[in-house]
C-alpha positions as CSV (number, residue, x, y, z in Angstrom):
1,L,-8.6,-30.0,7.1
2,T,-7.6,-32.9,4.8
3,P,-5.5,-34.7,7.6
4,V,-8.5,-34.5,10.0
5,V,-10.8,-36.0,7.4
6,T,-8.2,-38.7,6.7
7,I,-7.9,-39.6,10.4
8,L,-11.7,-39.8,10.8
9,A,-12.0,-41.9,7.7
10,L,-9.3,-44.3,8.9
11,Y,-10.9,-44.5,12.4
12,S,-14.3,-45.3,11.0
13,M,-12.8,-47.9,8.6
14,A,-10.8,-49.5,11.4
15,T,-13.9,-49.8,13.7
16,V,-15.9,-51.3,10.8
17,Y,-13.2,-53.7,9.5
18,M,-11.3,-54.6,12.7
19,P,-13.8,-57.3,13.9
20,H,-13.4,-59.1,10.5
21,Q,-9.8,-60.4,10.2
22,T,-10.3,-61.0,6.4
23,T,-10.8,-57.3,5.6
24,T,-7.4,-56.1,7.0
25,P,-5.8,-55.8,3.5
26,Q,-8.6,-53.5,2.5
27,L,-7.9,-51.3,5.5
28,I,-4.1,-51.3,4.7
29,A,-4.8,-50.4,1.1
30,S,-7.3,-47.6,2.1
31,T,-4.7,-46.3,4.6
32,V,-2.0,-46.2,2.0
33,G,-4.3,-44.6,-0.5
34,L,-5.5,-41.9,1.9
35,F,-1.9,-41.2,3.1
36,S,-0.8,-40.9,-0.6
37,L,-3.7,-38.6,-1.3
38,N,-2.6,-36.4,1.6
39,I,0.9,-36.2,0.3
40,V,-0.4,-35.1,-3.2
41,I,-2.7,-32.5,-1.7
42,F,0.1,-31.1,0.5
43,F,2.4,-31.0,-2.6
44,L,-0.3,-29.2,-4.7
45,Y,-1.0,-26.8,-1.9
46,D,2.7,-26.0,-1.5
47,K,3.0,-25.4,-5.2
48,A,-0.1,-23.1,-5.2
49,I,1.4,-21.0,-2.4
50,E,4.8,-20.9,-4.2
51,N,3.1,-19.7,-7.4
52,E,1.2,-17.0,-5.5
53,I,4.5,-15.8,-3.9
54,L,6.1,-15.7,-7.3
55,K,3.2,-13.7,-8.8
56,S,3.4,-11.2,-5.9
57,E,7.1,-10.8,-6.3
58,Q,6.7,-10.3,-10.1
59,M,4.0,-7.7,-9.5
60,L,6.3,-5.8,-7.0
61,R,9.2,-5.9,-9.5
62,E,6.9,-4.5,-12.2
63,Q,5.7,-1.7,-9.9
64,R,9.3,-0.9,-9.0
65,V,10.3,-0.8,-12.7
66,N,7.3,1.4,-13.5
67,I,8.2,3.8,-10.7
68,E,11.9,3.8,-11.8
69,M,10.8,4.5,-15.3
70,K,8.6,7.4,-14.2
71,N,11.4,8.8,-12.1
72,A,13.9,8.4,-15.0
73,R,11.4,10.2,-17.4
74,Y,11.0,12.9,-14.8
75,A,14.8,13.3,-14.4
76,I,15.1,13.6,-18.2
77,Y,12.3,16.2,-18.2
78,I,14.1,18.1,-15.5
79,V,17.4,18.1,-17.4
80,G,15.6,19.3,-20.5
81,E,13.9,22.0,-18.6
82,A,17.2,23.1,-17.1
83,Q,18.7,23.3,-20.6
84,K,15.8,25.4,-21.8
85,S,16.1,27.6,-18.7
86,T,19.8,28.1,-19.5
87,H,19.0,29.0,-23.1
88,D,16.2,31.4,-21.9
89,Y,18.4,32.9,-19.2
90,K,21.0,33.9,-21.9
91,K,18.3,35.5,-24.0
92,H,16.8,37.3,-21.0
93,M,20.3,38.6,-20.0
94,T,20.8,39.9,-23.5
95,V,17.5,41.8,-23.4
96,L,18.2,43.2,-19.9
97,N,21.7,44.2,-20.9
98,S,20.3,46.1,-24.0
99,L,17.7,47.8,-21.9
100,L,20.2,48.9,-19.3
101,N,22.7,50.1,-21.9
102,E,19.9,52.2,-23.4
103,K,19.2,53.5,-19.8
104,D,15.6,52.3,-20.1
105,Y,15.4,51.4,-16.4
106,T,11.6,51.3,-16.3
107,A,11.4,48.7,-19.1
108,A,14.3,46.7,-17.6
109,Q,12.5,46.6,-14.2
110,K,9.2,45.5,-15.9
111,Y,11.1,42.8,-17.8
112,L,12.9,41.7,-14.7
113,D,9.6,41.5,-12.7
114,A,8.0,39.5,-15.5
115,I,10.9,37.0,-15.4
116,Y,10.7,36.8,-11.7
117,L,6.9,36.1,-11.8
118,R,7.4,33.5,-14.4
119,T,10.1,31.6,-12.5
120,Q,8.0,31.7,-9.3
121,K,5.0,30.1,-11.0
122,A,7.3,27.5,-12.6
123,S,9.1,26.5,-9.5
124,I,7.3,23.8,-7.6
125,H,9.4,22.3,-4.9
126,A,8.9,19.8,-2.1
127,Y,11.5,19.7,0.6
128,S,11.0,16.5,2.5
129,G,14.7,15.9,3.1
130,N,14.6,12.9,0.7
131,I,15.4,13.5,-2.9
132,F,13.3,10.5,-4.1
133,I,10.2,11.6,-2.3
134,D,10.7,15.2,-3.6
135,I,10.9,13.8,-7.2
136,V,7.6,11.9,-6.8
137,I,5.9,14.8,-5.1
138,N,7.1,17.4,-7.7
139,Q,6.0,15.1,-10.5
140,M,2.6,14.8,-9.0
141,Q,2.4,18.5,-8.3
142,E,3.1,19.2,-12.0
143,K,0.3,16.8,-13.0
144,C,-2.1,18.4,-10.6
145,Q,-1.2,21.9,-11.7
146,L,-1.9,20.9,-15.3
147,M,-5.3,19.7,-14.3
148,D,-6.0,22.7,-12.0
149,I,-6.0,20.4,-8.9
150,R,-4.8,21.8,-5.6
151,L,-2.3,19.5,-4.0
152,E,-1.1,20.1,-0.5
153,L,1.2,17.6,1.3
154,H,2.9,17.6,4.6
155,V,5.9,15.2,4.3
156,D,8.1,16.2,7.1
157,Q,7.1,13.1,9.1
158,L,8.2,10.7,6.3
159,K,11.7,10.8,7.8
160,E,10.5,8.8,10.7
161,V,8.8,6.0,8.6
162,P,10.8,2.8,9.0
163,L,10.9,2.0,5.2
164,T,13.6,2.0,2.6
165,D,13.6,4.8,0.0
166,M,12.3,2.4,-2.6
167,E,9.4,1.3,-0.4
168,I,8.5,4.9,0.5
169,V,8.5,5.9,-3.1
170,T,6.4,2.9,-4.1
171,V,3.8,3.6,-1.5
172,L,3.8,7.3,-2.0
173,A,3.6,7.1,-5.8
174,N,0.7,4.6,-5.6
175,V,-1.2,6.7,-3.0
176,L,-0.7,9.9,-5.1
177,E,-1.8,8.2,-8.3
């Protein structure tokens, strides 16, 4: 828009000043001034666009770091849960061994059934074929379960999405949040 205004201003000044040969220096000074103003405006506009791009890139980096931190915390949580499960498993095997040694098969069966029910409730799994997507979905399923929210996802078509793992995780995590 600025170059169009400049051209119109120069044209109108030229038509006004051209008949008078004494005002030609004013026309030249105005032309140089408007041309310089256009250069400054283009420079400022370029810097504004560059700053917006930098802000967008910074925001994307922050989102990626947040997602990576969530995933790292979830991975740490999973490792902790696995360690607890191993500890619990040893205790459960000791109890079952004692019940079987005492030939209390009914109590052993009840105990085994209770363990099975507990593990079924605790195991939430998403099988998208992509470990990163599974982590995000499992994390969200656990949050939903804690808040008594039913979450049902169909992620089998995510394999066909032309995005990188990082992009899919970013989009999916933001959508699910």
